[in-house]
C-alpha positions, -999 to +999 in steps of 0.1 A: -097+028-146-096+003-174-067+004-198-078+005-234-048+020-252-010+015-250-004+052-242-026+048-211-005+019-199+027+039-206+013+068-185+004+045-157+038+028-158+055+062-156+038+072-124+041+037-110+079+039-115+080+072-097+061+062-066+080+029-065+114+046-067+103+072-041+092+045-017+125+026-021+146+058-017+127+067+015+133+032+028+170+035+022+171+068+040+152+056+070+173+056+101+169+059+139+169+095+152+153+111+121+118+125+123+089+114+102+087+149+088+124+147+076+116+114+060+085+128+043+105+158+030+127+133+011+097+118-005+082+152-013+114+163-030+117+132-051+081+135-063+085+171-072+117+164-091+098+139-112+069+163-119+045+142-098+019+154-073+013+138-039-022+122-041-031+124-004-023+161-004-040+170-036-071+147-033-078+148+004-058+177+020-036+153+039-009+171+059+021+155+043+033+143+009+034+107+021+018+086+049+043+075+074+030+052+102+051+043+133+045+028+167+009+018+172-003+035+140-008+010+111-020+034+084-023+071+074+003+083+099+009+121+097+045+131+092+057+153+120+082+157+149+080+121+160+115+105+161+119+071+145+134+046+169+155+015+164+137-018+167+104-006+153+085-010+121+077+020+099+051+018+071+055+042+042+027+047+017+034+067-014+007+076-039+009+103-066-003+115-099+013+127-131-004+139-163-037+125-151-025+090-140-024+078-104-004+050-088-003+038-052+023+017-034+035+010+002+057-012+023+067-018+059+104-013+068+124-026+097+145+000+116+177-016+128+174-050+145+139-061+154+125-092+171+124-124+150+086-123+151+085-089+134+110-101+107+087-130+100+057-107+099+074-085+073+085-115+052+050-130+053+033-096+047+053-092+015+043-128+005+006-121+013+007-092-012+024-113-039-003-140-034-030-114-038-014-099-069-012-134-085-050-137-083-055-106-106-066-120-139-094-110-163-124-132-158-116-142-122-138-132-093-126-102-073-132-123-042-103-146-053-078-120-040-092-121-004-098-158-004-062-166-014-047-140+011-070-153+038-059-189+033-023-179+036-029-158+067-048-185+085-022-211+077+005-189+092-015-180+122-021-143+112-052-121+111-062-095+085-074-060+091-109-062+077-119-026+071-088-014+052-094-026+016-077-025-017-093-003-044-095+007-080-071+034-092-056+049-123-075+081-132-082+089-095-066+077-063-097+058-054-122+047-080-142+016-091-141-010-078-142+012-047-135-015-022-117-048-028-115-071+003-082-087+010-098-111+034-123-140+027-155-126+012-183-133-013-178-104-037-196-115-069-179-090-092-155-102-118-121-087-128-122-073-163-094-070-188-074-039-183-088-031-148-063-011-127-064-018-089-043-020-058-035-051-038-027-042-002-034-067+025-028-056+061-014-087+078-014-087+116-005-107+146-040-104+161-055-071+148-089-073+131-101-037+126-086-003+121-097+023+146-095+061+146-062+073+161-078+105+173-061+130+149-085+127+120-062+106+099-041+079+117-055+044+123-047+019+150-052-019+151-079-033+172-073-055+192-038-039+196-013-059+176+017-056+152+006-051+116+023-047+082+012-036+048+027-041+014+010-026-017+012-026-054-008-011-083-015-037-109-033-041-143-054-071-150-048-090-183-059-123-196-025-137-185-002-125-157-010-092-142+012-062-149+027-047-117+034-010-125+048-001-091+082-016-095+114+005-095+128+011-130 
């Protein structure tokens, strides 16, 4: 989607606020002993209360209102009876629509006390996303996002999952540009004024690819390694990008 009128930006900001506040509320509710289905129910209730519709459910028939990934799963985890344990990371991805506008956000959360290496991974994962967002400016190459994130990852000794990309969004969950690499690449396309896209690098301690987890949805890191994802929906301008997935 390309924003051309102020009312479009207002609509995008509204759904951006909703998914952001849902994500943060789920993060606050997260605790050892609860199931991923119970956590998903919290997200589903919040989305419904705001008049929003889960995007993975409505667009792809995903069996949950949100994607909740635990243990070895790095993305698209199905909510269910799995019990969340202390000392692990949980990734929550919330995407939804309202009145024809879509927004997408996600974050990795620590459950209780985790090893120092995982704390650093979370801190650096959030920084990698911020670095990617900072590259979103009209006229710049799309490749600038992946180049900047890649430089940061290499300097810190991390790898990036190279088949889970960012994407355009706004009027559909996934739209042009269909794939935006968050790793070093030679994409010749340029970012245009008003373009709506996500920035969501998957920062890992050794993983390079996402592999099928065997249930038709969940994805695992290959080689096996810890991985985090932080995601925002942003609008390109001729100056600083507008991040719409911030809590109100």
